[in-house]
C-alpha positions in Angstrom: 113.5 -14.1 31.7 110.3 -12.6 33.1 110.1 -12.5 37.0 107.0 -14.7 37.2 108.7 -17.3 35.0 111.8 -17.2 37.0 109.9 -17.6 40.1 107.8 -20.5 38.8 111.0 -22.3 37.5 112.6 -21.7 41.0 109.8 -23.3 42.6 109.9 -26.3 40.4 113.6 -26.7 41.4 112.8 -26.6 45.0 110.2 -29.3 44.7 112.7 -31.4 42.7 110.8 -31.5 39.7 113.0 -31.5 36.6 110.4 -31.2 34.0 108.7 -27.7 34.0 106.6 -28.9 31.1 104.4 -31.0 33.1 104.1 -29.4 36.6 101.2 -31.0 37.6 102.4 -34.5 36.3 99.2 -35.4 34.8 101.2 -38.1 32.7 101.6 -41.4 34.5 104.9 -42.4 36.1 105.5 -46.1 35.8 107.6 -48.0 38.2 109.1 -44.7 39.6 110.9 -44.2 36.5 112.3 -40.7 35.9 114.6 -39.3 33.3 117.7 -37.4 34.1 117.6 -33.8 32.7 119.5 -32.8 29.7 121.4 -29.5 29.7 120.6 -27.3 26.8 123.7 -25.4 25.5 123.0 -21.7 25.4 123.0 -20.1 22.0 125.2 -17.2 22.1 124.6 -14.1 20.0 121.7 -13.2 17.7 119.7 -16.0 16.1 117.8 -15.3 13.0 114.4 -16.5 13.0 113.8 -19.4 10.7 111.1 -21.5 9.2 111.3 -25.0 8.1 110.4 -25.8 4.5 111.0 -29.0 2.2 114.1 -27.3 1.1 115.5 -26.8 4.6 116.1 -24.0 7.1 115.3 -20.5 5.8 117.1 -17.7 7.5 114.7 -14.6 7.8 115.8 -11.2 9.2 114.1 -9.1 11.7 110.5 -8.5 12.5 109.5 -9.5 9.0 111.0 -12.9 9.4 109.1 -13.4 12.8 105.9 -12.6 11.0 106.5 -15.3 8.5 107.5 -17.7 11.0 104.6 -17.1 13.1 102.2 -17.7 10.0 104.1 -20.8 9.1 104.2 -22.4 12.5 101.1 -24.4 12.2 102.5 -26.4 9.4 106.0 -27.3 11.1 106.7 -30.2 13.3 109.8 -30.5 15.3 111.6 -33.9 16.5 114.2 -33.7 19.2 116.6 -36.1 20.7 119.8 -35.8 22.5 122.4 -35.2 19.8 120.5 -35.1 16.5 122.5 -37.7 14.9 120.2 -40.9 15.5 116.8 -41.1 16.7 115.5 -37.6 15.6 116.8 -37.7 12.1 115.3 -41.0 11.5 112.0 -40.0 13.0 112.3 -36.7 10.8 112.9 -38.6 7.5 110.2 -41.2 8.2 107.7 -38.3 9.0 108.6 -36.4 6.1 108.2 -39.3 3.7 104.9 -40.4 5.3 103.2 -37.1 5.5 103.6 -36.8 1.6 100.9 -39.4 1.1 98.2 -37.6 3.5 96.5 -34.9 1.8 95.5 -32.9 5.0 99.2 -32.5 5.5 100.1 -31.2 2.2 102.5 -28.3 2.6 103.5 -29.4 6.1 107.2 -30.0 7.0 109.3 -31.9 9.7 112.8 -30.9 11.0 114.8 -32.2 13.8 117.4 -30.8 16.5 119.2 -32.1 19.6 119.2 -31.0 23.3 122.8 -31.3 23.3 123.9 -31.6 19.7 127.5 -31.4 18.5 126.5 -29.0 15.7 127.4 -30.0 12.3 127.9 -33.8 13.3 127.0 -36.3 10.5 124.1 -38.7 11.0 124.8 -42.0 12.7 126.1 -44.8 10.4 123.4 -47.1 11.4 120.7 -44.5 10.6 122.4 -43.9 7.4 122.2 -47.4 6.4 118.7 -47.7 7.2 117.6 -44.5 5.5 119.6 -45.5 2.3 117.6 -48.8 2.2 114.3 -47.1 2.5 113.9 -45.1 -0.7 116.0 -43.4 -3.5 115.8 -40.0 -2.0 117.3 -41.4 1.4 120.8 -41.0 0.3 120.2 -37.1 -0.2 118.6 -36.8 3.1 121.5 -38.5 4.9 124.3 -36.9 3.2 122.7 -33.3 3.8 122.2 -33.8 7.5 124.2 -32.0 9.9 123.4 -32.0 13.7 121.4 -29.0 14.8 121.1 -27.3 18.3 117.7 -26.9 19.9 117.0 -23.3 20.4 114.3 -20.9 21.0 113.5 -20.3 17.3 113.2 -23.9 16.5 110.8 -24.4 19.4 108.6 -21.3 18.6 108.6 -22.3 14.9 106.9 -25.6 15.5 103.2 -26.3 16.1 104.0 -29.9 17.2 107.2 -31.1 19.0 108.0 -34.6 19.4 110.8 -35.8 21.4 112.5 -39.2 22.0 112.2 -39.3 25.8 111.1 -37.1 28.6 114.4 -35.8 29.1 114.2 -33.9 25.8 110.6 -33.0 26.6 111.9 -31.2 29.7 114.7 -29.7 27.7 112.2 -28.1 25.3 110.5 -26.6 28.4 113.8 -25.0 29.5 114.0 -23.5 26.2 110.5 -22.1 26.1 108.2 -22.9 29.1 105.2 -22.0 27.0 105.6 -25.0 24.6 104.2 -27.5 27.1 100.7 -27.8 25.5 102.4 -28.9 22.1 105.3 -31.0 23.2 105.0 -34.7 23.7 107.4 -37.8 23.6 106.8 -40.0 20.3 105.5 -42.8 22.3 103.2 -40.4 24.5 101.8 -38.8 21.2 100.8 -42.1 19.7 99.4 -43.5 23.0 97.2 -40.4 23.3 96.4 -40.3 19.6 95.3 -44.0 19.4 92.5 -43.5 22.2 88.9 -42.4 21.4 88.5 -39.8 24.1 86.8 -36.8 22.5 88.2 -33.4 22.9 86.2 -30.2 22.8 87.2 -26.5 21.9 89.4 -27.4 19.1 89.8 -24.6 16.4 88.9 -26.6 13.1 90.1 -23.8 11.1 93.6 -24.0 12.4 96.3 -25.8 10.5 96.5 -29.7 11.0 99.4 -29.9 13.2 98.0 -27.2 15.5 94.7 -29.1 15.7 96.4 -32.3 16.3 98.5 -31.1 19.0 95.6 -29.4 20.9 93.8 -32.8 20.5 96.8 -34.7 22.1 97.0 -32.0 24.9 93.3 -32.4 25.6 93.7 -36.0 26.2 96.6 -35.8 28.8 95.8 -37.3 32.1 92.9 -39.2 30.5 94.6 -42.1 29.1 97.1 -44.9 30.4 100.6 -44.8 29.3 102.2 -46.3 26.5 102.9 -50.2 26.7 105.8 -51.8 25.1 105.0 -54.7 22.9 105.5 -57.9 24.6 108.6 -60.0 23.4 109.4 -63.6 23.8 112.3 -64.6 26.2 114.7 -65.4 23.2 113.9 -62.1 21.4 114.7 -60.3 24.5 117.9 -62.0 24.8 118.8 -61.8 21.3 117.8 -58.2 20.5 118.0 -56.8 23.9 115.4 -55.6 26.0 113.9 -51.9 25.3 113.8 -51.0 29.1 113.3 -47.6 30.7 110.2 -45.3 30.9 107.5 -46.5 28.7 107.1 -43.0 27.3 110.8 -43.1 26.2 112.6 -44.3 23.1 115.8 -45.3 24.9 119.1 -43.8 23.6 120.6 -47.0 22.1 123.2 -45.0 20.3 125.4 -45.4 23.3 124.4 -48.7 24.6 125.9 -51.0 22.0 124.8 -52.6 18.6 121.8 -54.8 20.1 120.3 -51.9 22.0 121.1 -49.4 19.2 118.9 -51.6 16.6 116.2 -52.0 19.2 116.1 -48.2 19.6 115.9 -47.6 15.8 113.2 -50.4 15.5 111.1 -48.6 18.1 111.4 -45.3 16.4 110.3 -46.9 13.0 107.5 -48.6 14.8 106.3 -45.6 16.7 106.4 -43.3 13.6 104.4 -45.8 11.7 101.7 -45.9 14.1 101.8 -42.2 14.2 101.5 -41.8 10.5 98.4 -44.2 10.9 96.7 -42.0 13.2 97.5 -39.0 11.2 96.0 -40.2 8.2 92.8 -41.0 10.2 93.1 -37.4 11.8 93.2 -35.9 8.5 90.4 -37.8 6.7 
């Protein structure tokens, strides 16, 4: 770690700021909600650079691999949740499937990882059932999925990083503090993308994900936080309330069946909205 970077992080710790991604706190904190930090497991030993393709992870050795990774980063999207068995693989699949129909994103790809993954773990049964019911190729995706750990190569290889919550957004920063400008929670990305605030100094020759991330980053601090859809009192009782920070998709995987389904519904709804704005962005 560089001396300057270490000093900056120490300063954030002294100030009680667990999210070095946003040291200036330009996003709005609602009702005082904060998210507990996640501990990112260190990756021991050499890690081969990789790129994500429609065929999966491609290991590439040495400097040559790093050059290829850097050249392809602008076309890669990374989704991060806690364990990489529930929220992030569902979002990954829905995004991969939706991007196929947007010409501007032809050749772009999505992958996912967990800030505290049990590496190799199978996909959550509830997500498995949802994806199987979505499309014929869903079964292939769920069978092939194995939980992956968030690491520096996955972060550096993505032009756009979307996290389930602010806790994972902070985890990305602890892996690579330079990723701040291209890392957003899912709900944060949608809220920023759905506004009409103009952003200048966007490199129009850059790949689509790079331009999209730059646009979202330029709108930070200029828009209100995401608002949750209003529900009737019966719906809140029957389905469970989607509480917590409005920028987060709550980890319903550990909160029982009702909250689990609420969280998966929220991932699906948020990705649908994101694909809608991506289609407009690419037109």
